[in-house]
C-alpha positions in Angstrom: 111.5 -4.0 107.3 110.0 -0.6 105.1 112.5 1.1 103.1 111.5 5.1 102.4 112.7 6.9 99.5 113.8 10.8 100.6 113.0 13.1 98.1 112.3 16.0 99.6 114.1 17.0 102.6 117.0 14.9 105.3 114.4 13.8 107.6 111.2 12.8 104.9 108.8 14.0 106.3 109.5 18.3 105.9 109.6 19.1 109.3 112.4 20.2 110.4 112.7 22.2 113.7 109.4 23.6 112.6 107.4 22.8 115.7 110.5 21.4 118.2 108.5 18.1 119.1 109.2 15.7 116.2 107.0 12.1 115.9 110.4 9.4 115.0 109.0 6.9 113.5 109.0 3.9 116.1 111.4 5.3 118.3 109.1 7.8 119.8 108.9 11.7 120.8 111.4 14.1 120.2 111.3 17.5 122.1 114.1 20.0 122.1 114.1 22.3 125.6 116.0 25.6 126.1 117.7 25.2 129.5 119.9 28.2 130.5 122.8 28.6 132.6 125.2 25.8 131.2 128.2 26.2 130.3 129.8 23.4 130.3 130.4 19.9 129.7 129.9 19.3 133.2 126.5 21.5 132.7 125.5 19.1 130.4 126.1 15.8 132.3 124.4 17.2 135.4 121.5 17.9 133.3 121.5 14.9 131.4 121.2 12.7 134.3 118.9 14.5 135.9 116.4 14.4 132.8 117.7 10.6 132.0 116.0 9.4 134.9 112.3 10.3 134.0 109.9 8.2 133.7 109.9 7.4 128.8 113.1 9.2 128.9 115.8 6.8 126.2 118.5 9.2 125.3 119.2 13.3 126.2 121.3 15.5 124.3 122.4 18.5 126.5 124.7 21.3 124.5 125.8 24.1 126.6 126.5 26.4 123.1 123.5 27.0 121.9 121.9 26.0 125.3 119.1 22.9 124.2 118.4 20.2 125.2 117.0 17.5 123.4 114.8 14.5 124.5 114.0 11.3 123.0 111.3 9.3 125.0 107.8 6.9 124.1 105.8 9.2 125.2 105.8 12.6 125.3 106.7 14.0 128.1 105.3 16.3 131.1 107.5 20.2 130.9 106.9 20.0 135.2 108.2 16.7 135.3 110.6 18.1 132.9 111.6 21.4 134.7 112.2 19.9 138.5 114.7 17.8 137.1 116.3 20.5 135.1 115.9 22.3 138.3 117.8 19.7 141.0 120.1 20.0 137.9 121.1 23.6 139.3 119.4 24.9 135.6 116.3 26.8 134.2 114.2 25.3 132.3 113.3 28.4 129.5 110.3 26.2 127.6 110.5 24.7 124.0 112.5 25.4 121.5 
């Protein structure tokens, strides 16, 4: 097991928030999407449930206040599949954050 010492930024690579997609070491790919229409915890749950059902998705965190949904997956997801999942939940995928 290796240990990485971070001296320059909180994420080690200096890429925090720079592209919306960050390859997390050994965990997968994390992508942040903007979703319109979420207003409460129920909305967050509905969106999270639909996106979680997509193949390869390992984690989903929806935040109604910011309209952001953070998705971690084994490989990059097809944006149209994410769009369809968000649509099925009753909301609109605006795009990547």
